[in-house]
Residue frames as qw, qx, qy, qz and C-alpha x, y, z in Angstrom:
[[0.218, 0.349, -0.394, -0.822, -26.77, 17.40, -46.81],
 [0.740, 0.345, 0.473, -0.331, -29.92, 16.09, -48.50],
 [0.174, -0.257, 0.746, 0.589, -29.17, 14.34, -51.74],
 [0.675, 0.437, 0.067, -0.591, -31.36, 14.18, -54.79],
 [0.366, -0.162, 0.875, 0.272, -31.47, 11.03, -56.82],
 [0.613, 0.315, -0.292, -0.663, -32.84, 10.51, -60.25],
 [0.974, -0.008, 0.075, -0.213, -33.80, 6.87, -61.19],
 [0.489, -0.495, 0.681, 0.228, -30.99, 4.37, -60.86],
 [0.442, 0.436, -0.594, -0.511, -29.92, 3.14, -64.27],
 [0.948, -0.034, 0.159, -0.273, -31.44, -0.30, -64.99],
 [0.540, -0.353, 0.723, 0.249, -29.21, -3.32, -65.35],
 [0.198, 0.305, -0.692, -0.624, -28.49, -4.52, -68.85],
 [0.767, 0.153, 0.228, -0.580, -31.62, -6.06, -70.24],
 [0.764, 0.431, -0.428, -0.217, -29.74, -8.43, -72.59],
 [0.134, 0.408, -0.856, 0.288, -27.95, -10.30, -69.81],
 [0.834, -0.264, -0.311, -0.373, -29.46, -13.57, -68.57],
 [0.240, -0.536, 0.724, -0.363, -28.42, -14.78, -65.10],
 [0.828, -0.025, -0.528, -0.186, -28.25, -18.56, -64.53],
 [0.757, -0.615, 0.178, -0.129, -27.83, -20.38, -61.22],
 [0.862, -0.247, 0.278, 0.345, -24.18, -21.27, -60.50],
 [0.582, 0.751, 0.046, 0.309, -22.78, -18.73, -62.90],
 [0.625, -0.387, -0.017, 0.677, -19.38, -17.00, -62.74],
 [0.132, 0.921, 0.047, -0.364, -18.79, -13.30, -63.45],
 [0.661, 0.133, 0.362, 0.643, -16.86, -12.38, -66.53],
 [0.188, -0.095, 0.158, 0.965, -16.29, -9.21, -68.64],
 [0.208, -0.348, -0.573, -0.712, -19.97, -9.25, -69.77],
 [0.344, -0.521, -0.744, 0.238, -21.62, -9.56, -66.34],
 [0.110, -0.871, -0.213, -0.428, -23.53, -6.39, -65.20],
 [0.293, 0.408, -0.473, 0.724, -21.42, -4.20, -62.88],
 [0.444, -0.541, -0.648, 0.301, -22.10, -4.33, -59.16],
 [0.034, 0.696, 0.111, 0.709, -23.44, -0.89, -58.26],
 [0.596, -0.756, -0.062, -0.264, -24.24, -1.18, -54.56],
 [0.842, -0.116, -0.112, 0.515, -20.63, -0.85, -53.48],
 [0.160, -0.937, 0.132, 0.282, -18.21, 1.92, -52.38],
 [0.801, 0.341, 0.137, 0.473, -15.72, 2.57, -55.10],
 [0.416, -0.449, 0.049, 0.789, -12.79, 5.02, -55.20],
 [0.359, 0.893, 0.266, -0.041, -13.67, 8.26, -57.03],
 [0.494, 0.721, -0.215, 0.436, -10.16, 9.55, -56.82],
 [0.565, -0.075, -0.437, 0.696, -7.35, 10.64, -54.58],
 [0.208, -0.810, -0.372, 0.404, -8.05, 13.44, -52.16],
 [0.259, -0.490, 0.257, 0.792, -5.59, 15.52, -54.12],
 [0.184, 0.160, 0.707, 0.664, -7.41, 14.96, -57.40],
 [0.096, -0.743, -0.628, -0.210, -10.74, 16.51, -56.25],
 [0.322, -0.166, -0.156, 0.919, -10.38, 20.27, -55.87],
 [0.199, 0.632, 0.323, -0.676, -12.21, 23.47, -56.42],
 [0.235, 0.390, -0.573, -0.681, -11.59, 23.01, -60.14],
 [0.840, 0.193, 0.209, -0.462, -14.41, 21.12, -61.80],
 [0.047, 0.365, -0.887, -0.279, -13.44, 17.73, -63.16],
 [0.848, 0.096, 0.008, -0.521, -15.26, 14.61, -64.45],
 [0.071, -0.276, 0.955, 0.081, -14.88, 10.88, -64.49],
 [0.723, -0.017, -0.413, -0.553, -17.02, 8.07, -65.79],
 [0.242, -0.238, 0.860, -0.380, -18.02, 5.44, -63.13],
 [0.362, 0.246, 0.890, -0.129, -19.95, 2.29, -64.06],
 [0.253, 0.483, 0.679, 0.491, -21.08, 3.91, -67.35],
 [0.099, -0.913, -0.397, 0.004, -22.23, 7.19, -65.70],
 [0.404, 0.470, -0.118, 0.776, -20.45, 10.52, -66.19],
 [0.498, -0.743, -0.391, 0.217, -19.91, 12.26, -62.88],
 [0.203, 0.768, -0.147, 0.589, -18.76, 15.84, -62.13],
 [0.720, -0.409, -0.384, 0.410, -16.55, 16.26, -59.06],
 [0.176, 0.674, -0.158, 0.700, -15.59, 19.28, -57.03],
 [0.404, -0.281, -0.643, 0.586, -15.21, 20.55, -53.45],
 [0.162, -0.905, -0.366, -0.145, -17.35, 23.06, -51.59],
 [0.108, 0.814, -0.268, 0.505, -15.77, 26.14, -50.09],
 [0.653, -0.610, 0.355, -0.275, -15.62, 24.22, -46.79],
 [0.026, 0.532, -0.840, -0.099, -13.62, 21.47, -48.53],
 [0.674, 0.075, 0.683, -0.270, -16.30, 18.77, -48.74],
 [0.104, -0.123, 0.807, 0.569, -16.20, 16.63, -51.81],
 [0.599, 0.411, 0.289, -0.623, -19.29, 16.69, -54.10],
 [0.169, -0.046, 0.867, 0.466, -20.32, 14.30, -56.89],
 [0.560, 0.488, 0.349, -0.571, -23.23, 14.95, -59.27],
 [0.710, 0.388, 0.533, 0.247, -24.21, 13.55, -62.61],
 [0.243, -0.399, 0.316, 0.826, -22.20, 15.37, -65.27],
 [0.066, 0.329, 0.729, 0.596, -25.25, 16.07, -67.34],
 [0.233, 0.086, 0.228, -0.941, -27.58, 19.03, -67.00],
 [0.336, 0.350, 0.857, -0.174, -31.19, 17.81, -66.83],
 [0.382, 0.693, 0.128, -0.598, -32.24, 20.48, -69.34],
 [0.699, 0.659, -0.197, -0.195, -30.18, 19.83, -72.49],
 [0.975, -0.075, 0.039, 0.206, -27.48, 17.42, -71.27],
 [0.309, 0.821, -0.354, 0.324, -24.64, 19.94, -71.24],
 [0.758, -0.082, -0.498, 0.413, -21.70, 18.45, -69.27],
 [0.379, -0.912, -0.138, -0.068, -21.80, 20.32, -65.95],
 [0.719, -0.423, 0.115, 0.539, -18.09, 19.95, -65.49],
 [0.440, 0.362, 0.307, 0.762, -17.76, 22.35, -68.49],
 [0.187, -0.900, -0.293, -0.264, -19.58, 25.01, -66.41],
 [0.275, 0.476, -0.417, 0.724, -18.18, 26.91, -63.51],
 [0.461, -0.498, -0.644, 0.354, -18.47, 27.24, -59.68],
 [0.093, -0.623, 0.057, -0.774, -19.81, 30.33, -57.96],
 [0.494, -0.447, 0.503, -0.551, -19.33, 29.67, -54.23],
 [0.416, -0.063, 0.896, -0.142, -20.93, 26.25, -53.67],
 [0.667, 0.530, 0.308, -0.423, -23.23, 26.57, -56.68],
 [0.456, -0.064, 0.709, 0.534, -22.45, 24.74, -59.92],
 [0.389, 0.642, 0.050, -0.659, -23.49, 26.85, -62.95],
 [0.732, 0.334, 0.556, 0.209, -24.34, 25.10, -66.22],
 [0.244, -0.394, 0.342, 0.818, -22.37, 26.69, -69.05],
 [0.144, 0.351, 0.750, 0.541, -25.27, 26.37, -71.57],
 [0.207, -0.687, -0.459, -0.524, -28.26, 28.17, -69.96],
 [0.013, 0.497, -0.385, 0.778, -26.94, 29.29, -66.59],
 [0.775, -0.476, -0.311, -0.278, -28.96, 26.94, -64.36],
 [0.005, -0.570, 0.663, -0.486, -27.47, 26.89, -60.86],
 [0.841, -0.231, -0.475, -0.115, -27.32, 23.69, -58.78],
 [0.415, -0.729, 0.443, -0.317, -26.44, 23.41, -55.07],
 [0.039, 0.436, -0.899, 0.030, -24.28, 20.51, -53.84],
 [0.550, 0.084, 0.748, -0.363, -27.41, 18.33, -53.30],
 [0.239, 0.162, 0.804, 0.520, -28.24, 18.64, -56.97],
 [0.136, 0.754, 0.594, -0.244, -31.21, 20.95, -56.51],
 [0.323, 0.475, 0.288, 0.766, -31.62, 23.71, -59.05],
 [0.245, -0.585, -0.433, 0.640, -31.68, 27.01, -57.08],
 [0.175, 0.694, -0.016, -0.698, -31.94, 29.46, -59.98],
 [0.544, 0.367, 0.640, 0.400, -33.03, 29.29, -63.62],
 [0.128, -0.324, 0.094, 0.933, -32.25, 32.59, -65.37],
 [0.141, -0.132, -0.617, -0.763, -34.91, 32.06, -68.02],
 [0.447, -0.539, -0.653, -0.289, -37.79, 31.53, -65.55],
 [0.274, -0.657, 0.230, -0.664, -38.95, 33.55, -62.46],
 [0.765, -0.380, 0.400, -0.333, -39.69, 30.35, -60.50],
 [0.114, 0.420, -0.890, -0.137, -37.59, 27.19, -60.56],
 [0.826, -0.079, -0.367, -0.420, -39.59, 24.04, -61.37],
 [0.671, -0.532, 0.454, -0.246, -39.46, 21.60, -58.50],
 [0.960, 0.075, 0.252, 0.096, -38.31, 18.77, -60.81],
 [0.486, 0.796, -0.289, 0.217, -35.32, 20.77, -62.07],
 [0.601, -0.653, 0.459, -0.037, -32.57, 18.74, -60.33],
 [0.571, 0.533, -0.624, -0.017, -29.53, 16.69, -61.09],
 [0.924, -0.291, -0.247, 0.029, -28.67, 13.36, -59.42],
 [0.069, -0.775, 0.554, -0.295, -26.10, 13.60, -56.64],
 [0.834, 0.064, -0.543, 0.075, -24.08, 10.65, -55.36],
 [0.703, -0.707, 0.070, 0.033, -23.10, 9.75, -51.77],
 [0.635, 0.546, -0.342, 0.426, -19.42, 10.55, -51.45],
 [0.683, -0.728, 0.036, 0.044, -17.13, 10.15, -48.42],
 [0.408, 0.731, -0.476, 0.268, -13.50, 11.14, -47.94],
 [0.847, -0.490, 0.149, 0.142, -11.15, 8.77, -46.04],
 [0.251, 0.871, -0.418, -0.068, -7.86, 10.36, -46.99],
 [0.043, -0.416, 0.382, 0.824, -5.99, 9.79, -49.20],
 [0.032, 0.236, 0.860, 0.452, -9.01, 8.28, -50.94],
 [0.445, 0.163, 0.171, -0.864, -12.44, 9.61, -51.79],
 [0.175, 0.143, 0.973, 0.053, -15.19, 6.99, -52.08],
 [0.446, 0.118, -0.164, -0.872, -18.38, 7.13, -54.12],
 [0.414, 0.206, 0.863, -0.205, -21.56, 5.03, -54.10],
 [0.203, 0.147, -0.522, -0.815, -23.13, 4.58, -57.55],
 [0.212, -0.278, -0.916, -0.195, -26.05, 2.37, -56.54],
 [0.373, -0.732, -0.502, -0.271, -29.18, 2.85, -54.42],
 [0.101, 0.563, -0.357, 0.739, -28.37, 5.78, -52.07],
 [0.717, -0.515, 0.025, -0.468, -30.54, 4.24, -49.38],
 [0.972, -0.158, -0.082, 0.154, -27.90, 1.50, -48.98],
 [0.516, 0.622, -0.278, 0.519, -24.91, 3.82, -48.95],
 [0.697, -0.714, -0.056, 0.031, -23.71, 3.14, -45.34],
 [0.218, 0.833, -0.470, 0.192, -20.27, 4.66, -44.76],
 [0.636, -0.489, 0.579, -0.147, -19.57, 1.82, -42.33],
 [0.922, 0.263, 0.278, 0.053, -19.30, -0.43, -45.43],
 [0.393, 0.852, -0.344, 0.046, -16.26, 1.49, -46.72],
 [0.933, 0.003, -0.255, 0.255, -13.34, -0.95, -46.58],
 [0.514, -0.808, 0.129, 0.258, -10.57, -0.23, -44.11],
 [0.732, 0.443, -0.084, 0.511, -7.38, 1.26, -45.67],
 [0.380, -0.924, -0.027, 0.024, -6.30, 3.20, -42.50],
 [0.744, -0.331, 0.208, 0.542, -2.61, 2.41, -42.97],
 [0.479, 0.568, 0.293, 0.601, -2.58, 4.75, -45.98],
 [0.090, -0.854, -0.012, -0.513, -2.99, 7.70, -43.59],
 [0.776, -0.614, -0.075, 0.118, -1.09, 6.27, -40.57],
 [0.079, 0.892, -0.438, 0.077, 2.25, 7.82, -39.58],
 [0.683, -0.386, 0.620, 0.002, 3.36, 4.29, -38.62],
 [0.757, 0.299, 0.528, 0.242, 3.41, 3.41, -42.36],
 [0.007, -0.576, 0.367, 0.730, 5.15, 4.86, -45.46],
 [0.676, 0.458, 0.576, -0.048, 3.36, 4.47, -48.74],
 [0.027, -0.330, 0.517, 0.790, 4.24, 4.93, -52.41],
 [0.534, 0.484, 0.652, -0.235, 1.55, 4.80, -55.07],
 [0.001, 0.212, -0.538, -0.816, 0.42, 5.41, -58.60],
 [0.595, 0.439, 0.467, -0.485, -2.47, 5.04, -60.94],
 [0.131, -0.059, 0.780, 0.610, -3.43, 3.70, -64.35],
 [0.669, 0.351, 0.156, -0.637, -6.40, 3.95, -66.66],
 [0.168, -0.244, 0.912, 0.284, -6.67, 0.53, -68.30],
 [0.661, 0.165, -0.309, -0.664, -8.78, -1.13, -70.97],
 [0.313, 0.023, -0.945, 0.088, -9.63, -4.29, -69.04],
 [0.601, -0.518, -0.386, -0.471, -12.54, -5.58, -67.00],
 [0.317, -0.615, 0.503, -0.517, -12.59, -5.52, -63.18],
 [0.968, -0.146, 0.112, -0.172, -13.40, -9.27, -62.96],
 [0.852, 0.339, -0.208, 0.340, -10.08, -10.14, -64.67],
 [0.098, 0.701, -0.418, 0.570, -8.30, -7.61, -62.50],
 [0.666, -0.494, 0.380, -0.410, -9.50, -9.26, -59.29],
 [0.998, 0.059, 0.025, 0.003, -8.71, -12.70, -60.74],
 [0.591, 0.602, -0.341, 0.414, -5.17, -11.54, -61.69],
 [0.160, -0.666, 0.469, -0.557, -4.51, -10.30, -58.07],
 [0.829, -0.297, 0.337, -0.334, -5.82, -13.54, -56.59],
 [0.948, 0.297, -0.064, 0.094, -3.69, -15.62, -59.00],
 [0.348, -0.841, 0.397, 0.116, -0.39, -15.56, -57.19],
 [0.839, -0.044, 0.459, 0.289, 1.11, -18.32, -59.38],
 [0.595, 0.729, 0.182, 0.285, 1.70, -15.85, -62.08],
 [0.272, -0.938, 0.150, 0.151, 3.99, -13.58, -60.00],
 [0.534, -0.523, 0.496, 0.442, 7.42, -15.14, -60.84],
 [0.553, 0.267, 0.634, 0.471, 6.63, -15.43, -64.58],
 [0.220, 0.853, 0.340, 0.329, 4.92, -12.14, -65.44],
 [0.196, -0.942, 0.183, -0.201, 6.96, -10.29, -62.77],
 [0.893, 0.016, -0.285, 0.349, 10.28, -12.17, -62.60],
 [0.497, 0.252, -0.333, 0.761, 12.81, -11.05, -59.94],
 [0.089, -0.342, 0.240, -0.904, 11.13, -8.08, -58.25],
 [0.635, -0.262, 0.023, -0.726, 7.73, -9.49, -57.21],
 [0.937, -0.140, 0.094, -0.305, 7.67, -13.26, -57.12],
 [0.082, -0.527, 0.843, 0.068, 9.84, -16.34, -56.74],
 [0.606, 0.062, -0.700, -0.373, 9.15, -19.83, -58.15],
 [0.245, -0.058, -0.879, 0.405, 9.20, -21.27, -54.62],
 [0.288, 0.170, 0.397, -0.855, 6.42, -18.89, -53.60],
 [0.590, 0.160, -0.376, -0.697, 4.26, -19.97, -56.60],
 [0.609, 0.025, -0.787, -0.099, 4.57, -23.58, -55.45],
 [0.020, -0.112, 0.730, -0.674, 3.96, -22.95, -51.72],
 [0.068, -0.444, -0.889, 0.086, 0.85, -24.26, -50.02],
 [0.205, -0.245, -0.167, -0.933, -2.27, -22.13, -50.56],
 [0.003, -0.412, -0.835, 0.365, -5.15, -21.95, -48.09],
 [0.146, -0.238, -0.333, -0.901, -8.28, -20.27, -49.31],
 [0.022, -0.462, -0.805, 0.371, -11.48, -19.41, -47.40],
 [0.081, -0.476, -0.396, -0.781, -14.55, -17.32, -47.99],
 [0.101, -0.388, -0.618, 0.676, -16.33, -15.04, -45.45],
 [0.356, 0.719, 0.337, -0.492, -19.61, -13.84, -46.97],
 [0.656, 0.750, 0.081, 0.030, -18.63, -12.18, -50.23],
 [0.046, -0.866, 0.495, 0.040, -14.95, -11.78, -49.20],
 [0.967, 0.161, -0.148, 0.127, -12.39, -14.31, -50.54],
 [0.318, -0.851, 0.415, -0.046, -9.16, -14.74, -48.61],
 [0.873, 0.301, -0.336, 0.184, -5.88, -16.48, -49.44],
 [0.479, -0.796, 0.371, 0.002, -3.17, -17.38, -46.97],
 [0.840, 0.394, -0.314, 0.200, 0.34, -18.59, -47.89],
 [0.525, -0.772, 0.349, 0.081, 3.45, -19.40, -45.90],
 [0.826, 0.444, -0.235, 0.255, 6.92, -20.06, -47.21],
 [0.617, -0.757, 0.194, 0.092, 9.71, -20.64, -44.67],
 [0.587, -0.477, 0.475, 0.448, 13.48, -20.34, -44.95],
 [0.585, 0.515, 0.474, 0.411, 13.39, -18.79, -48.45],
 [0.275, -0.153, 0.068, 0.947, 14.98, -15.55, -49.76],
 [0.297, 0.702, 0.444, -0.471, 12.42, -12.79, -50.37],
 [0.527, 0.634, 0.359, 0.438, 11.75, -11.27, -53.79],
 [0.399, 0.174, -0.053, 0.899, 13.47, -7.91, -54.39],
 [0.249, -0.675, -0.251, -0.647, 10.28, -5.89, -53.70],
 [0.703, -0.695, -0.106, -0.107, 10.70, -6.96, -50.03],
 [0.856, -0.143, -0.068, 0.491, 14.45, -7.70, -49.96],
 [0.406, 0.467, -0.003, 0.786, 15.75, -4.35, -51.20],
 [0.266, -0.749, -0.017, -0.606, 13.81, -2.08, -48.77],
 [0.795, -0.588, 0.048, -0.139, 14.62, -4.34, -45.78],
 [0.046, 0.737, -0.673, 0.042, 18.19, -5.21, -46.71],
 [0.724, -0.186, 0.631, -0.209, 17.29, -8.90, -46.74],
 [0.715, 0.553, -0.290, -0.316, 18.11, -9.76, -50.35],
 [0.610, 0.370, -0.698, 0.052, 19.40, -13.32, -50.68],
 [0.130, -0.288, 0.760, -0.567, 18.84, -14.00, -46.92],
 [0.349, -0.307, -0.868, -0.176, 16.58, -16.97, -46.01],
 [0.257, -0.092, 0.385, -0.881, 13.52, -15.64, -44.17],
 [0.154, 0.406, 0.891, -0.136, 9.98, -16.78, -43.29],
 [0.163, -0.017, -0.305, -0.938, 7.36, -15.29, -45.55],
 [0.162, 0.466, 0.829, -0.263, 3.65, -15.07, -44.72],
 [0.127, 0.000, -0.293, -0.948, 0.93, -13.41, -46.80],
 [0.278, 0.523, 0.751, -0.293, -2.80, -12.83, -46.80],
 [0.033, -0.002, -0.438, -0.898, -4.55, -11.56, -49.91],
 [0.260, 0.462, 0.709, -0.466, -8.22, -10.44, -49.91],
 [0.051, -0.431, -0.569, -0.699, -10.93, -9.85, -52.50],
 [0.038, -0.235, -0.572, 0.785, -12.33, -7.27, -50.05],
 [0.401, 0.620, 0.401, -0.543, -15.04, -5.83, -52.26],
 [0.664, 0.620, 0.363, 0.209, -15.82, -5.28, -55.97],
 [0.241, 0.942, -0.062, 0.226, -13.72, -2.14, -55.71],
 [0.201, -0.806, 0.519, -0.201, -10.80, -3.26, -53.52],
 [0.938, -0.008, -0.298, 0.178, -8.14, -5.94, -53.20],
 [0.233, -0.844, 0.422, -0.236, -5.65, -5.82, -50.33],
 [0.881, 0.097, -0.411, 0.214, -2.66, -7.97, -49.44],
 [0.430, -0.832, 0.304, -0.176, -0.72, -8.16, -46.19],
 [0.819, 0.319, -0.416, 0.232, 2.82, -9.52, -46.25],
 [0.582, -0.762, 0.268, -0.093, 4.90, -10.42, -43.20],
 [0.693, 0.501, -0.451, 0.255, 8.63, -11.02, -43.53],
 [0.721, -0.677, 0.131, -0.061, 10.28, -12.61, -40.52],
 [0.478, 0.622, -0.552, 0.283, 14.09, -12.53, -40.16],
 [0.872, -0.466, -0.148, -0.018, 14.94, -15.18, -37.58],
 [0.787, -0.104, -0.063, 0.605, 18.63, -14.24, -37.70],
 [0.074, 0.947, 0.077, 0.304, 18.46, -10.53, -37.20],
 [0.472, 0.430, -0.450, 0.624, 21.61, -8.86, -35.95],
 [0.374, -0.553, 0.247, -0.702, 19.77, -7.81, -32.82],
 [0.035, -0.215, 0.926, -0.310, 19.49, -11.42, -31.75],
 [0.437, 0.324, 0.701, -0.460, 15.71, -11.75, -31.76],
 [0.355, 0.445, 0.711, 0.413, 13.45, -12.38, -34.80],
 [0.075, 0.413, 0.040, -0.907, 12.50, -9.19, -36.53],
 [0.391, 0.546, 0.738, 0.066, 9.27, -8.77, -38.50],
 [0.022, 0.231, -0.271, -0.934, 8.81, -6.46, -41.50],
 [0.392, 0.545, 0.709, -0.216, 5.28, -5.74, -42.86],
 [0.015, 0.104, -0.461, -0.881, 4.06, -4.62, -46.20],
 [0.426, 0.521, 0.636, -0.378, 0.45, -3.77, -47.07],
 [0.134, -0.021, 0.618, 0.774, -0.48, -3.72, -50.73],
 [0.347, 0.541, 0.490, -0.589, -3.60, -1.79, -51.76],
 [0.132, 0.106, 0.697, 0.697, -5.31, -2.12, -55.12],
 [0.317, 0.546, 0.484, -0.606, -8.39, 0.10, -55.65],
 [0.060, -0.010, 0.655, 0.753, -10.15, -0.01, -58.97],
 [0.420, 0.478, 0.413, -0.652, -13.42, 1.44, -60.19],
 [0.479, 0.370, 0.707, 0.367, -15.05, 0.21, -63.43],
 [0.123, 0.326, -0.168, -0.922, -15.43, 2.98, -65.97],
 [0.747, 0.190, -0.267, -0.578, -17.36, 0.55, -68.20],
 [0.974, -0.100, 0.176, -0.098, -17.38, -3.29, -68.53],
 [0.869, 0.304, 0.017, 0.389, -14.10, -2.97, -70.44],
 [0.354, 0.582, -0.250, 0.688, -12.18, -0.17, -68.73],
 [0.659, -0.595, -0.399, 0.230, -11.02, 0.65, -65.21],
 [0.006, -0.851, 0.308, -0.426, -9.68, 3.52, -63.11],
 [0.896, -0.181, -0.331, 0.232, -6.93, 1.91, -60.98],
 [0.094, -0.845, 0.374, -0.371, -4.98, 3.18, -57.98],
 [0.887, -0.079, -0.401, 0.214, -2.29, 1.25, -56.21],
 [0.223, -0.850, 0.354, -0.322, -0.23, 1.68, -53.04],
 [0.801, 0.060, -0.513, 0.302, 2.74, -0.22, -51.58],
 [0.373, -0.811, 0.158, -0.422, 3.04, 0.50, -47.83],
 [0.708, 0.118, -0.592, 0.368, 5.77, -0.52, -45.36],
 [0.558, -0.813, -0.114, -0.123, 6.27, -0.23, -41.56],
 [0.761, -0.420, 0.131, 0.476, 10.12, -0.10, -41.57],
 [0.472, -0.072, 0.306, 0.824, 12.86, 2.22, -42.81],
 [0.188, 0.826, 0.511, -0.144, 10.25, 5.00, -43.11],
 [0.016, -0.923, 0.109, 0.369, 12.79, 7.72, -43.76],
 [0.514, -0.267, 0.634, 0.512, 14.76, 5.98, -46.48],
 [0.455, 0.641, -0.082, -0.613, 14.27, 7.78, -49.81],
 [0.165, 0.378, -0.835, -0.363, 16.13, 5.03, -51.65],
 [0.204, 0.203, 0.943, -0.168, 13.50, 2.53, -50.41],
 [0.411, 0.615, 0.322, -0.592, 10.76, 4.86, -51.51],
 [0.335, 0.606, -0.448, -0.565, 12.30, 5.17, -55.02],
 [0.033, 0.192, -0.963, -0.187, 12.88, 1.44, -55.36],
 [0.297, 0.335, 0.835, -0.321, 9.41, 0.45, -54.21],
 [0.424, 0.655, 0.127, -0.612, 7.79, 2.98, -56.49],
 [0.295, 0.540, -0.629, -0.475, 9.84, 1.92, -59.52],
 [0.031, -0.091, 0.994, 0.055, 9.44, -1.87, -58.90],
 [0.335, 0.433, 0.715, -0.434, 5.74, -1.62, -58.14],
 [0.406, 0.639, -0.056, -0.651, 5.04, 0.59, -61.11],
 [0.212, 0.407, -0.795, -0.397, 6.84, -1.84, -63.44],
 [0.101, 0.103, 0.985, -0.091, 4.98, -4.90, -62.07],
 [0.363, 0.544, 0.574, -0.492, 1.52, -3.25, -62.18],
 [0.399, 0.596, -0.319, -0.620, 2.13, -1.94, -65.69],
 [0.085, 0.211, -0.944, -0.240, 2.93, -5.59, -66.60],
 [0.236, 0.358, 0.847, -0.314, -0.45, -6.56, -65.20],
 [0.380, 0.636, 0.128, -0.660, -2.15, -3.78, -67.11],
 [0.245, 0.467, -0.665, -0.529, -0.51, -4.91, -70.36],
 [0.030, -0.021, 0.998, 0.049, -1.43, -8.55, -69.75],
 [0.267, 0.474, 0.732, -0.409, -5.09, -7.89, -68.89],
 [0.385, 0.631, -0.084, -0.668, -5.58, -5.50, -71.82],
 [0.211, 0.344, -0.819, -0.408, -4.17, -8.18, -74.15],
 [0.132, 0.184, 0.962, -0.155, -6.48, -10.78, -72.64],
 [0.363, 0.572, 0.466, -0.569, -9.60, -8.70, -73.00],
 [0.309, 0.572, -0.395, -0.649, -8.67, -7.87, -76.56],
 [0.112, 0.144, -0.951, -0.250, -8.38, -11.54, -77.42],
 [0.184, 0.320, 0.864, -0.342, -11.57, -12.50, -75.52],
 [0.337, 0.640, 0.313, -0.616, -13.67, -9.80, -77.24],
 [0.357, 0.636, -0.394, -0.560, -12.25, -10.00, -80.78],
 [0.006, 0.200, -0.956, -0.212, -11.54, -13.70, -81.30],
 [0.645, 0.006, -0.173, -0.744, -14.71, -15.12, -82.84],
 [0.670, 0.011, -0.738, -0.078, -14.08, -18.78, -81.97],
 [0.656, -0.642, 0.042, -0.394, -15.54, -19.63, -78.57],
 [0.533, 0.270, -0.721, 0.352, -13.26, -21.04, -75.87],
 [0.723, -0.648, -0.136, -0.197, -13.89, -22.46, -72.43],
 [0.171, 0.708, -0.586, 0.354, -10.74, -21.63, -70.40],
 [0.746, -0.112, -0.634, 0.173, -9.30, -24.45, -68.32],
 [0.405, -0.759, 0.237, -0.451, -9.21, -24.19, -64.51],
 [0.664, 0.146, -0.670, 0.299, -6.81, -25.86, -62.14],
 [0.585, -0.535, -0.528, 0.304, -6.51, -26.21, -58.32],
 [0.355, -0.246, -0.188, 0.882, -4.65, -22.86, -57.80],
 [0.081, -0.313, -0.397, -0.859, -7.47, -21.10, -59.65],
 [0.309, -0.548, -0.771, 0.096, -9.90, -21.73, -56.76],
 [0.163, -0.493, -0.331, 0.788, -9.61, -18.25, -55.19],
 [0.099, 0.178, -0.341, -0.918, -10.41, -16.58, -58.48],
 [0.302, -0.308, -0.786, -0.442, -13.38, -18.80, -59.13],
 [0.262, -0.556, -0.682, 0.396, -14.75, -18.10, -55.68],
 [0.059, -0.401, -0.052, 0.913, -14.39, -14.37, -56.39],
 [0.184, 0.003, -0.580, -0.794, -16.13, -14.69, -59.75],
 [0.296, -0.466, -0.825, -0.120, -19.01, -16.61, -58.20],
 [0.209, -0.544, -0.467, 0.665, -19.27, -13.91, -55.42],
 [0.042, 0.291, -0.198, -0.935, -19.34, -11.08, -58.00],
 [0.238, -0.197, -0.765, -0.566, -21.94, -12.97, -60.10],
 [0.290, -0.542, -0.774, 0.150, -24.15, -13.53, -57.11],
 [0.132, -0.484, -0.252, 0.828, -23.87, -9.81, -56.10],
 [0.142, 0.120, -0.446, -0.875, -24.87, -8.70, -59.58],
 [0.283, -0.303, -0.851, -0.323, -27.74, -11.19, -59.59],
 [0.231, -0.527, -0.652, 0.494, -29.03, -9.95, -56.23],
 [0.016, 0.392, 0.021, -0.920, -29.08, -6.40, -57.61],
 [0.277, 0.003, -0.635, -0.722, -31.16, -7.73, -60.50],
 [0.672, -0.165, 0.187, -0.698, -33.71, -9.08, -57.96],
 [0.856, 0.098, -0.486, -0.143, -32.55, -12.70, -58.22],
 [0.438, -0.600, 0.602, -0.293, -31.48, -14.94, -55.38],
 [0.774, 0.242, -0.574, -0.118, -29.79, -18.14, -56.32]]
């Protein structure tokens, strides 16, 4: 399907990039990236809309089931197209009846016998990788589906996932930093998510291009409840290994491996959990956030499903509250502060530098 693109919105003109900078809540958002537009179940034949990176987008599916994303603003008088209706695969503006096909081209204008060639609405590259639908808000010429991060476990029958979503008044830089800051786990999320021993365990961090990766290992230590309850290992010393990744501006993933060296079967048994955090900036100060907790054991245990959902929801709501409080302080407190950084903050600082450099490159700068 051919797509029509109106000019890409310019980056903020009041932001000045400097060599060696770190991204924060005021840094222009990275646009050349695949972000989650929604769950597959959220995009239907019923018109809906969401704001991504400051742009209102109308979402729907064609009769064949393909997702479509177009700017939620008629090019004639800016009527929100999601307030119109669908007729087959044509989106009809509810103000003057202009009809747009899925590419964004106007195919009929009731008030004129011929449709002007420039009567079109911007459409966005959109790809479904169930249970997620991904959208590209930047230059469509760079929208390579091969760049969509791997989340294949979410659709694999070898894994069982629970999930949820939040709309939060926080910035995506702080969200990434929060997820890379594993030392806060036992304090903001006591009991269920983290243990003090884990916060003090050795951290190895590396960077591969724009991807920042943390590895941790903690041996002969009881797991937190989020792993102990679903596996039946609560209170039992196990070996714990984890990898956490700033995978892209729109995705953080973590892979946990719990090894029981004293399994009743006589041989070590490994339990795996994949944690997926997908978030799309609505603005510099608000985020659409989807999370998943996936496991490869006890797949048919409804009690494990219920516990994982409840524990994860509670922990991630604690993150939401903390990050909203932080942004409120940062934006409303008039006395400047330079926040202190310590050795465990290295992953977050590497991520902030990577995000800053990505935004600078989109502004035509190369530090």
